[in-house]
C-alpha positions as CSV (number, residue, x, y, z in Angstrom):
1,M,52.9,55.9,194.1
2,A,51.6,58.2,191.4
3,T,48.5,57.2,189.6
4,K,48.3,57.0,185.9
5,K,46.1,60.1,185.7
6,S,48.4,62.2,187.7
7,V,51.4,61.1,185.5
8,K,49.4,62.0,182.4
9,S,48.5,65.4,183.6
10,A,52.1,66.2,184.5
11,I,53.2,65.6,181.0
12,V,53.3,68.9,179.0
13,E,53.0,68.9,175.3
14,K,55.9,70.6,173.8
15,K,55.1,72.9,170.9
16,D,57.1,73.3,167.8
17,P,59.4,76.4,168.2
18,G,59.3,77.0,164.4
19,I,55.6,77.1,164.1
20,A,55.5,79.2,167.3
21,A,57.9,81.8,165.4
22,V,56.0,81.5,162.3
23,I,52.7,82.3,164.1
24,S,54.2,85.3,165.8
25,A,55.9,86.7,162.7
26,F,52.7,86.4,160.4
27,C,50.5,87.9,163.1
28,M,53.1,90.7,163.4
29,L,52.8,91.4,159.7
30,I,49.1,91.1,159.5
31,V,47.6,92.5,162.7
32,G,50.5,94.0,164.5
33,A,50.2,91.3,167.4
34,P,53.4,89.3,167.6
35,A,52.6,88.1,171.1
36,V,50.0,85.6,169.5
37,G,52.7,83.0,169.5
38,Y,52.6,82.9,173.4
39,F,49.1,81.9,173.1
40,Y,50.1,78.8,170.8
41,I,52.7,77.7,173.5
42,D,50.1,78.1,176.3
43,D,51.6,81.1,178.0
44,F,48.5,83.3,177.8
45,R,49.6,85.8,180.6
46,K,52.8,86.7,178.9
47,G,50.9,86.8,175.6
48,I,48.5,89.3,176.9
49,E,51.2,91.4,178.5
50,Y,53.3,91.6,175.4
51,L,50.2,92.0,173.0
52,I,49.3,95.1,175.2
53,A,52.8,96.4,175.4
54,A,53.5,96.2,171.6
55,W,50.2,97.9,170.8
56,V,51.0,100.7,173.4
57,L,54.4,101.2,172.0
58,A,53.3,101.4,168.5
59,G,50.4,103.7,169.4
60,A,52.9,106.0,171.3
61,V,55.2,106.2,168.4
62,V,52.4,107.1,166.1
63,V,50.8,109.7,168.3
64,G,54.3,111.1,169.1
65,Y,55.2,111.3,165.3
66,L,51.8,113.1,164.6
67,V,51.9,115.5,167.5
68,I,55.6,116.3,167.5
69,G,56.7,115.6,163.9
70,I,54.0,117.2,161.9
71,S,53.3,120.2,164.3
72,T,56.9,121.1,164.3
73,G,57.5,120.5,160.6
74,V,60.3,118.0,161.4
75,G,58.3,115.2,159.2
76,L,60.3,112.5,157.9
77,C,63.4,113.0,159.7
78,C,61.6,111.2,162.6
79,F,60.9,108.2,160.4
80,P,63.7,106.0,162.2
81,V,61.5,106.3,165.4
82,F,59.1,103.8,163.5
83,L,61.9,101.3,163.7
84,I,61.5,100.9,167.6
85,P,58.2,99.0,167.6
86,I,59.5,96.9,164.7
87,V,62.5,95.8,166.6
88,F,60.4,95.3,169.7
89,D,58.1,93.1,167.7
90,L,60.9,91.0,166.2
91,L,62.4,90.6,169.8
92,I,58.9,89.2,170.9
93,V,59.1,86.6,167.9
94,W,62.4,85.6,168.9
95,D,61.5,85.3,172.5
96,V,58.5,83.1,171.5
97,H,60.9,80.9,169.6
98,L,63.2,80.6,172.6
99,Q,60.4,79.7,175.0
100,A,59.0,77.1,172.7
101,N,62.3,75.6,172.4
102,G,62.6,75.4,176.2
103,E,65.5,77.8,176.4
104,P,65.7,80.7,178.8
105,T,63.7,83.7,177.4
106,K,65.1,87.3,177.2
107,L,61.9,89.1,177.8
108,P,60.9,89.5,181.6
109,R,57.4,89.0,182.7
110,F,55.5,92.3,183.9
């Protein structure tokens, strides 16, 4: 028979998916860290994984733009490349919402 303490510890507090998505979107816009929403829903490992992935992707795009775009004189025609990290960040926000809602997520764990 389960004790009262073990039953209490088995209950997981469900987080509001709307608040999780707003936290992710706000942090995406302010500090470029959309994975902060994972910390809100207590998935610290996935939050750290996608925080690092988002920053590495954004850094690679900026460095690639500076090295290739400016050195070759291509310049602003490479601007659509900057949409890749933005789309990735929006995908993270959507995934945070899905996970907080209890639905299957679209992004895998590393």
